N, C-alpha and C positions, 0 to 999 in steps of 0.2 A: 095776765099775771095777777095773782092774788097775794095780797100782803096780810100777814098775820101779826097782830100786835099783842104783846103779853107783858105783864109786869116783870117777869123773870124769864130769860131764855138761857137754858143750860146747854151749851153746845157740845160738851164732852170732847172738845178739841184740845190741842196742845196748850199746856198751862192751866187747863181746867178753868176757863173764864166763866164767871157768872155775870151775865149781862142784865142790868136793870133797865127797865123801860125799853125792851128790845123789840125788834121786828124781824120777821122771817119772810122772805119773798119766795113764792113757789111759782116756777115758770110753767107755761103750758105743756112743756115736755115732761113734767113731773119731777124735774130736777130743782135743786135749790139755787136761788140767786143770792141776793144780798142777805147776810145774817149778821146782825150787830145792833148797836144802839140806835134808837130812833133819831137821836140828835144828829147823827152823821149819815143817816140813810139817804140814798139818792131820791130824787123827786119821783113820786108815784101818783098817777091819776086814776088808777083802776080801783077795783073793789078792795076794801079793807075789812078784815074780820077781827073784831076786838075780843080778846080772850081774857078771862080772869086767870089767876094762877100762873103755872109754870109750863113752859114748852121745852121738850127735850127730845133726843133722838129715840127712834124705836129700838127696842132691845133685840139682841141677837142670841138665840138659844143654840149653843154650839153642839149639843148632843141630845137627840130625842128619838123616841119611837112612838110618836103620837097616836098611831092607829091602835095601840094597845089599850086605849081608853076603856073598852068594854071589859077588860080583864082586871080592872082595879080591884084590889082586895084579895086576889087569889094568891095563896101561898105567902101570906104577909109576914110570917115569922120564920121563914126558912133562909139559910145562907145561899149565896149566889148560885152555885152550880146545881144544888137540889131544886131551888126555886125555878131555875131556867129549864133544866132537863126533865124534871118530874111534873112540873105544873104548867109552865108557860108554853113550852113547845107542843104538848098535846092539845092545849086549848087553842093555840094559834093555828094548828092543823085544821081546825074547823072553820076558820075565817074564809069567806069568799071575797072576791073582788068588790062586790057591792057592800059587804060588811066593812071592808077597809075604807071605801069611799065615804060611807056614812060616819065611821069612827074618826077619820081624818077631818071631816067637816066639823064635827062637834069639837074635836080637839083644837083645831085651828081657831075656832071661835073663842075657846077658852084662853088660848095663848094671846089672841088679840086683845081680849078684855083686860089682860094684865099689862098690856103695853109692849108685848113681844110681837114684832112685825116680821121677823125672819127666824126660821127654825132649820137646823141641819138634821135631816131625817135619815135614818137607816131603816128601810122597810121594804116589803115586797108589794106586788101589784102596782107597778109604776104608774100606769095610766090612771088608776083609781086615785092615787095620792095627788097627782097633778090636777085631776079634775076637781077634787075637793078644794085645793088651794086656790084654784082659779075662781071657783064659785064664791069663796069667802072673801077673796081679795087680798090675802096675805102674800108672803114671799117665802120660797123654800129653796134650800140646797139639798137636793135629794140624792142620796147615795144608796141605790137599791142594794138590799142585803144579798151577799154572796156567801154561801156556806155549804159544807158537805157534812151533814149530820143525819142521824137516824130520823126518817120521816120527811126530810126536806127534799128528797128527790122528786116529790110531786111537782115542784116548781121548775125542775130541770137540773141538770148537772151543773157543777160550778162553772164549767167551761161555757155552757149555754147561758147562764146568768151573766157571766163576764161579757160574752159576745153581744148580748142584748144591749148592755150599756154602751159598748163601743159603737154598735150600729146606730143607736139613737144619737150619740154625740156626732158621729160622722154625718148623719143626715140633717140634724137640726142645729148643730153647734152646741158648745158646752153651756152657754148662757142664752136663753131664748124666752119667748113669750112677751106679752105687752109689758113694757117698763122693766124688762130683764127680770121678771119675777120668778123664773125657773132657772135653776142651774143643776146640771147633772154631774155626778161624780161616781166613784166606785166605793162600795161598802163591804169589803171582805170582813167577815164577822170577827175573826180572832185567830190566833195561832193554835187554839185548841179545837177549832172546828174546820180548819183548812190545813192541807199539807204545805210544807215549805215550797214545793213546786208550784202549787196554786197561788200562794202569796207572792212569789217571785213573778209569776205571769201576770197577775192582776196589777201589781205595781208597775210593771213595764207598760201595760196598756194605759194606765192613768198618766204616767210620765210622758208617753208619746203624744197625749192629747192635752197636756197642761191641766189635767183634771185633778180634783181633790180626791185623795184616798183617805177614807174615814174608817178607822179600825179600833176595836177594843184592845187595849194593851194593859197587861199587868194589873188587872182590876182587883184580884184577890190573891192571897197567899196560896190558897188551895189550887187555883188555876195555874199559878206561876211555878210551883215546885218542880214539876217534870221538866219544864223548859229550862229552868235554871240548872238542873242537873246535867242536861245535855248540851246547853249552849251558853250558860252563864246568866242569861236573862232573856226576856221576850224582846226588848229593844236590840240586844246583841244578835239574836236570831234574825230579826227583820233586817238589821244592817248587813249581816252576812249575805243576805239575798238581794241586796241593793234596794230594799223596799222602804228605806227611810229617805231616799232621795225624792226630789220633786215636792209636791204639795201634800204633806201628810198631817192629818189631824188624829192624834192619839187620844181616844176617849179614856177617861179615868186616870190611868197612869199613877196608881196608888203605890204599888210595890216596886219602887225604883231605888237603885243604889246610886252612890256618888258617880260611878262610871256611867250609869244610864243617863243621869242628868247631863253629864258632859257630852255624851253622845247626842242627846236631843239638841243641845245648844250648837254643836258642831254641824249637825245636819239640817238645822232650821225646822225641826219638828215642832208643831203646835200642840197644845193640850186642851181638851175639853174637861173641865173640872166639875164633877157632879157630887157635891158633898152630901146632899140629902140621900140620894140613892146609895152611895157608898156606906153611909152610916146605917141605913135601914137594913142593908144586906150584910152588915158587919164585915165589910171589905177593908176598912181602914180609912185613914186620912191622907190624902195626897200631900206631898211636900211643896205646897204652893209657893211659899216664900222663897225656898231654894230655887225653884224653877224660874220664878220671876227675876231673882238675883242673877241667875245664869244667862238671862236674856231670852229665855223661852217665852213665846207668846202663849198666854193662858186666857181662855174665855170660860164662861160659865155654861153649864148645861143642867137641865132638869132630869135627864134620862127619861125613860118611858113612864107613863102614868100608872103602870102596874108595878113599878119598882120605886118610884119617887116619893109619894104617889101623886103629887100635884104638878101642875105645869106653870108654876109661879116662879119666875126668875128672880123676883125681889126676895122671896123666901130663900132661894139658893144663895143670893148675895149675902144675906145675914148669916146663914150657916157657914159660908166660906170664911167670913171674918171671924166668927166665933171659934170655929175649929182651928183655924190658923193661930189664933191667940193662945188657945190651950196647948196646941202642939209645940209652939215656940216659947211658951211662958212669957209672952210679950203682948201687952194690951194694944200695941201699935203695929202688930205683925201685918195686919191688913186693915186699912182705915175705911171709913164710909166712902170716901172719894175713890179709893182703890177698887172696891167691889162694884161701885156704880160704873166705873170705867170698864171693868171686866165684863159687865153686862151689856156694854154698848161698843165703845171704840175698840177695846181689846178683843172682844168677841169677833168683830168684823175683821180685825187684823189677823186673828187666828185662822180664819178661813180665806185669807187673801182677797178680801172684798173691800178695796179702798173707796167704793161707792156707797158704803153703808156705815152706820154706827156713830156718825158725827153730823151735827148741823153745820155744814159749811158749803160754800158755793161749789156747785158741780156735782155734789152727791145727790142721791135720791131723797126726795122729800118724804121720808118715813119719820113721822112725828107723833109724839104723845103729849097730850094735854093733861096736866095733873092739878087737882084741886088743892089750893093752899089755905082754904078757909077752915079746914079741919083743925081740931084742937091738938092734933099731933104736932102742929107747928107753933111753938111757944113764942118764937120771935123770927118770923120769916124775913124781916129786914136785915137780919144778921147773917152773913154768908155762911159762917161755920155752923151756926145753929140750923140754918136751912138744910144743908146737906146731911147733917147728922140726923135731924128729925125725918127727913125724906127717906133715908135708908132704914133707920132703926125703928121708927114709929109709924111711918106712913106706908109707902109701898103700893101694891097693886089695887087695894081697895079705893084709892084716891084717883085712879085713872078714869078720866071722863070721856075723852075723845081720842081717836087714833086715825092717822092717815097713812096710806102706803102709796108712794109715788104721787103724793098730792091728792089722792082720792080718799074721801072720808069713808072709813070702813067700820068704825065704832062711834056712835053718838050717844052721849049721856049713858055710857056703859052698856049699850045694846048694839049688837051687830046690825049693820045697815043693809047688807046684801042678801042675807039668809035669815030664816025664821029660827030664832034661838030655841023656842019651845019644840019645834019640829025636829031640830037636830038632837035635842035631849031625848025626845021620845024614841027616835030611831036608835040612839045609843043604848037605851034601856031595853029595847026589844032584842038587840043583839046579845046584851049581857044576860038577859033572862034565858036565852037559848044555851048559852055557854056555861053558866055558873051551876 
């Protein structure tokens, strides 16, 4: 067992405790043991690593398409559907499995450097994505994309894509890999790329296996108009198909009515809130405060690096708070503590992973070490100032070290397991071919 000692331990647990002069014990299994004040810690005779600064949980990115990294900047001033159908899909059609592996490797490094240890991915070439995550040492909930749209039949029919996920889960289990670093779910793209029959079938497969169904819902008004005319709303359509039962993660959920909100709450649907992408694509601002007030679990997502365009969940946390305050005309609509929890504990809750997102005994030792010496912190001894400065003035640039299941994967800002320069060069080679 290794004991980590830090001046501040931010557990992101119940009550949002800020532990001064804290210790965190990491067991040989990669799980957490004691987490709390050094003064009350059990006796320890093993190695102790003394850290400066703050230790906190790894962040959980609840919605991303990380292998889109080579496509950054394409169609940057277009609305959602034009950007997707006219620019993204033709470019993605040129990606090979090796491209996806290289892009996911580079993107996973970028995520880890910001302190994000888990990402919920919707993409294709499943083996390539898993290989990249394995190499980098991060954690993924992979929901392979399933859609029926022009040009996508090269990957197989939606039935074949669905059946591939089911076969993998049946063979390997839903959660697998060393330290449970891989989880598989289903990624039906949306109600505008799949028929009602397809959505109903995919949902049934996910529910039968207790797997996450991760789907784009009501992202833009343009997308939503036709479904509202025929079914009232996208959530209403999904509910009529039985597709809101089980574990459902609804990405975006911008264009929601009061009835939709109530439906989410009644069915236990979780939301991946992506404020940066929604703003860039002029899709709108999700009703986050109303969702949270209704008891809906809400995590944060960066969306893909071609729509976001960064993979920095700290940036999304700030945007979430800013947009909520403007939308609600309330400077306390989302506080610094609220959005920090949305990036950690609440994100883990949104994907039904009680083993992530909090530094507490029994969870995985996914940890982030943050520098407190930066002038962003005007009074780190004051709890309120510490959290305010951490979210509003600090963020990802102050991340020093990152561990996943107790394994060091970022040290002094650099990835430990892969060559950052090589991953960047590979990414640029792909981009040069596609742009």
